[in-house]
C-alpha positions in Angstrom: -53.4 -40.2 -59.7 -52.4 -41.8 -63.1 -49.0 -43.3 -63.9 -47.7 -40.2 -65.7 -48.6 -37.9 -62.7 -47.0 -40.4 -60.3 -43.7 -40.4 -62.4 -43.6 -36.6 -62.4 -44.2 -36.4 -58.6 -41.6 -39.1 -58.0 -39.1 -37.4 -60.3 -39.6 -34.1 -58.5 -39.1 -35.7 -55.1 -35.9 -37.5 -56.2 -34.5 -34.3 -57.7 -35.3 -32.4 -54.5 -33.7 -35.1 -52.3 -30.5 -35.4 -54.3 -30.2 -31.8 -55.2 -30.3 -32.4 -58.9 -32.6 -30.9 -61.5 -33.1 -27.9 -63.8 -30.3 -25.4 -63.7 -30.1 -22.2 -65.7 -27.0 -20.9 -67.6 -26.2 -17.3 -66.9 -27.8 -15.1 -69.6 -24.5 -13.6 -70.9 -23.4 -17.1 -72.0 -26.6 -18.1 -73.9 -25.7 -18.8 -77.5 -22.0 -18.5 -76.8 -19.2 -20.9 -77.7 -16.0 -22.0 -76.3 -13.0 -21.9 -78.7 -10.1 -24.2 -78.2 -7.0 -23.0 -80.1 -4.2 -25.5 -80.5 -0.7 -24.3 -79.6 0.7 -25.9 -82.8 0.3 -23.9 -86.0 -1.6 -25.4 -88.9 -4.1 -27.2 -86.7 -7.8 -26.3 -86.7 -9.4 -24.8 -83.7 -12.4 -26.5 -82.0 -15.6 -24.6 -81.3 -18.0 -26.0 -78.7 -21.4 -24.5 -78.0 -21.4 -23.3 -74.4 -24.9 -24.7 -73.9 -23.6 -28.2 -74.5 -20.6 -27.7 -72.3 -22.8 -26.3 -69.6 -25.1 -29.4 -69.8 -22.1 -31.7 -69.4 -20.8 -29.7 -66.4 -24.3 -29.8 -64.7 -24.4 -33.6 -65.4 -21.0 -34.0 -63.7 -22.2 -31.9 -60.7 -25.4 -33.9 -60.4 -23.6 -37.2 -60.6 -21.1 -36.1 -57.9 -24.1 -35.2 -55.7 -25.6 -38.6 -56.2 -22.2 -40.2 -55.4 -22.0 -38.1 -52.3 -25.4 -39.3 -51.1 -24.6 -42.9 -51.8 -21.3 -42.6 -49.9 -23.0 -41.1 -46.9 -25.8 -43.7 -46.8 -23.6 -46.7 -47.6 -24.2 -49.4 -44.9 -20.8 -51.1 -45.0 -18.5 -48.1 -45.1 -16.9 -47.0 -41.9 -17.2 -43.4 -40.9 -13.5 -42.7 -41.5 -13.9 -44.2 -45.0 -16.9 -42.0 -45.7 -14.9 -39.0 -44.7 -12.0 -39.9 -46.9 -14.3 -40.5 -49.9 -16.2 -37.3 -49.2 -12.9 -35.4 -49.3 -12.3 -36.7 -52.8 -15.8 -35.5 -53.9 -15.1 -32.1 -52.3 -11.8 -31.9 -54.1 -13.7 -32.5 -57.4 -16.1 -29.7 -56.6 -13.1 -27.4 -55.9 -11.6 -28.3 -59.2 -14.8 -27.5 -61.0 -15.3 -24.0 -59.4 -13.7 -22.5 -62.6 -17.1 -23.1 -64.3 -19.1 -21.3 -61.7 -19.3 -18.2 -64.0 -21.7 -20.2 -66.2 -24.4 -20.6 -63.6 -27.2 -18.1 -63.4 -28.0 -19.0 -59.7 -25.2 -18.9 -57.2 -26.8 -21.7 -55.2 -26.2 -24.1 -58.2 -22.4 -23.4 -58.2 -19.7 -25.7 -57.1 -18.2 -25.2 -53.7 -14.9 -26.7 -52.8 -13.0 -27.1 -49.5 -13.4 -24.0 -47.4 -10.3 -22.7 -45.7 -10.3 -22.3 -41.9 -9.4 -18.6 -41.5 
């Protein structure tokens, strides 16, 4: 195995273990844009390609997953501290569920705190 093959294999393993990697945007959003209209007259609206917004959202999701893994495997955090920090991460996921409509695959979406019904 040469160095390039090793990098690809290692990269695939890391993505699988951390739950990060390639994510597809839902087809209806491809080529779309988000338009931010100011509430104050005379100001210009801002147009943002949805593809770019989606990549940023996926990056946030991936970094939250890495943070979650690092919290859970941290050797010096007590279990109650890990639970408390994990609740903050879960709260972030919940806040980001608004963007779930952009994901093609339901398994890639954000999941916040589930209620105990």
